[in-house]
ROTORKOL-539191 format. One record per residue (C-alpha): residue in one letter; residue number from 1; x, y, z. Coordinates in steps of 0.02 Angstrom, whole numbers, plus 50000, padded with zeros to 5 digits. Example, Ala and Ser with C-alpha at 12.3 -4.5 7.8 and 13.67 -1.06 7.14 Angstrom:
<nodes>
rest A; nr 1; u 50615; v 49775; w 50390
rest S; nr 2; u 50684; v 49947; w 50357
</nodes>
This chain:
<nodes>
rest X; nr 1; u 54108; v 58697; w 50432
rest X; nr 2; u 54242; v 58821; w 50487
rest X; nr 3; u 54287; v 58851; w 50667
rest X; nr 4; u 54260; v 59034; w 50706
rest X; nr 5; u 54357; v 59110; w 50849
rest X; nr 6; u 54281; v 59263; w 50932
rest X; nr 7; u 54430; v 59380; w 50939
rest X; nr 8; u 54388; v 59549; w 51013
rest X; nr 9; u 54555; v 59624; w 50961
rest X; nr 10; u 54630; v 59670; w 51130
rest X; nr 11; u 54812; v 59717; w 51149
rest X; nr 12; u 54933; v 59614; w 51252
rest X; nr 13; u 55068; v 59682; w 51368
rest X; nr 14; u 55197; v 59636; w 51238
rest X; nr 15; u 55100; v 59739; w 51109
rest X; nr 16; u 55095; v 59889; w 51226
rest X; nr 17; u 55283; v 59877; w 51256
rest X; nr 18; u 55317; v 59862; w 51070
rest X; nr 19; u 55204; v 60011; w 51034
rest X; nr 20; u 55295; v 60113; w 51167
rest X; nr 21; u 55464; v 60067; w 51092
rest X; nr 22; u 55406; v 60117; w 50918
rest X; nr 23; u 55338; v 60281; w 50987
rest X; nr 24; u 55507; v 60321; w 51065
rest X; nr 25; u 55592; v 60283; w 50899
rest X; nr 26; u 55473; v 60398; w 50804
rest X; nr 27; u 55500; v 60538; w 50931
rest X; nr 28; u 55688; v 60513; w 50915
rest X; nr 29; u 55676; v 60521; w 50725
rest X; nr 30; u 55603; v 60696; w 50738
rest X; nr 31; u 55744; v 60748; w 50858
rest X; nr 32; u 55627; v 60777; w 51005
rest X; nr 33; u 55709; v 60751; w 51175
rest X; nr 34; u 55587; v 60673; w 51298
rest X; nr 35; u 55698; v 60731; w 51442
rest X; nr 36; u 55692; v 60912; w 51383
rest X; nr 37; u 55504; v 60907; w 51362
rest X; nr 38; u 55475; v 60830; w 51534
rest X; nr 39; u 55596; v 60947; w 51623
rest X; nr 40; u 55528; v 61106; w 51542
rest X; nr 41; u 55416; v 61220; w 51647
rest X; nr 42; u 55266; v 61183; w 51536
rest X; nr 43; u 55298; v 60996; w 51547
rest X; nr 44; u 55311; v 61005; w 51736
rest X; nr 45; u 55151; v 61108; w 51745
rest X; nr 46; u 55058; v 60981; w 51639
rest X; nr 47; u 55124; v 60835; w 51742
rest X; nr 48; u 55073; v 60919; w 51905
rest X; nr 49; u 54900; v 60957; w 51834
rest X; nr 50; u 54871; v 60778; w 51780
rest X; nr 51; u 54938; v 60713; w 51947
rest X; nr 52; u 54825; v 60830; w 52046
rest X; nr 53; u 54671; v 60791; w 51942
rest X; nr 54; u 54703; v 60604; w 51955
rest X; nr 55; u 54723; v 60614; w 52144
rest X; nr 56; u 54565; v 60719; w 52158
rest X; nr 57; u 54463; v 60596; w 52054
rest X; nr 58; u 54532; v 60450; w 52155
rest X; nr 59; u 54492; v 60533; w 52323
rest X; nr 60; u 54318; v 60595; w 52274
rest X; nr 61; u 54249; v 60453; w 52167
rest X; nr 62; u 54355; v 60295; w 52162
rest X; nr 63; u 54435; v 60272; w 52334
rest X; nr 64; u 54279; v 60216; w 52429
rest X; nr 65; u 54212; v 60092; w 52298
rest X; nr 66; u 54387; v 60021; w 52269
rest X; nr 67; u 54417; v 60002; w 52456
rest X; nr 68; u 54248; v 59917; w 52477
rest X; nr 69; u 54281; v 59797; w 52333
rest X; nr 70; u 54455; v 59757; w 52399
rest X; nr 71; u 54412; v 59736; w 52583
rest X; nr 72; u 54235; v 59667; w 52580
rest X; nr 73; u 54235; v 59565; w 52420
rest X; nr 74; u 54413; v 59513; w 52377
rest X; nr 75; u 54488; v 59491; w 52551
rest X; nr 76; u 54336; v 59422; w 52643
rest X; nr 77; u 54269; v 59308; w 52507
rest X; nr 78; u 54409; v 59256; w 52391
rest X; nr 79; u 54570; v 59279; w 52490
rest X; nr 80; u 54504; v 59206; w 52653
rest X; nr 81; u 54436; v 59053; w 52561
rest X; nr 82; u 54601; v 59033; w 52468
rest X; nr 83; u 54703; v 59040; w 52628
rest X; nr 84; u 54585; v 58919; w 52715
rest X; nr 85; u 54598; v 58792; w 52574
rest X; nr 86; u 54787; v 58809; w 52570
rest X; nr 87; u 54787; v 58768; w 52756
rest X; nr 88; u 54677; v 58616; w 52720
rest X; nr 89; u 54802; v 58557; w 52589
rest X; nr 90; u 54946; v 58586; w 52709
rest X; nr 91; u 54857; v 58486; w 52846
rest X; nr 92; u 54808; v 58349; w 52722
rest X; nr 93; u 54622; v 58382; w 52745
rest X; nr 94; u 54481; v 58386; w 52617
rest X; nr 95; u 54469; v 58554; w 52527
rest X; nr 96; u 54307; v 58645; w 52490
rest X; nr 97; u 54317; v 58596; w 52306
rest X; nr 98; u 54332; v 58413; w 52352
rest X; nr 99; u 54188; v 58429; w 52475
rest X; nr 100; u 54073; v 58513; w 52347
rest X; nr 101; u 54119; v 58404; w 52197
rest X; nr 102; u 53985; v 58280; w 52141
rest X; nr 103; u 54019; v 58103; w 52199
rest X; nr 104; u 54000; v 57952; w 52086
rest X; nr 105; u 53956; v 57787; w 52167
rest X; nr 106; u 54048; v 57649; w 52072
rest X; nr 107; u 53992; v 57506; w 52184
rest X; nr 108; u 53824; v 57424; w 52155
</nodes>
């Protein structure tokens, strides 16, 4: 029986960088200057539009949920527990993982 690996086909950071490099080479092949495009009035207008729209979407829809997730979930639950357990390790005390791990009695 063959071992089947469930590969969803995501792209790694290295793949994104390689794709970006290839894109720059293709643009260069067609003699298109990225600097000229970005510095043109139309390019600046487009960049400002995207920047303004992104900031508006962040402020209206994403800022409050992201702040809640960061402050109430990540910091209070995960980060505080992490710091506490690091202090236990520093002080040579039993960590939460060691406290909650099942114990096996080897003596009869």
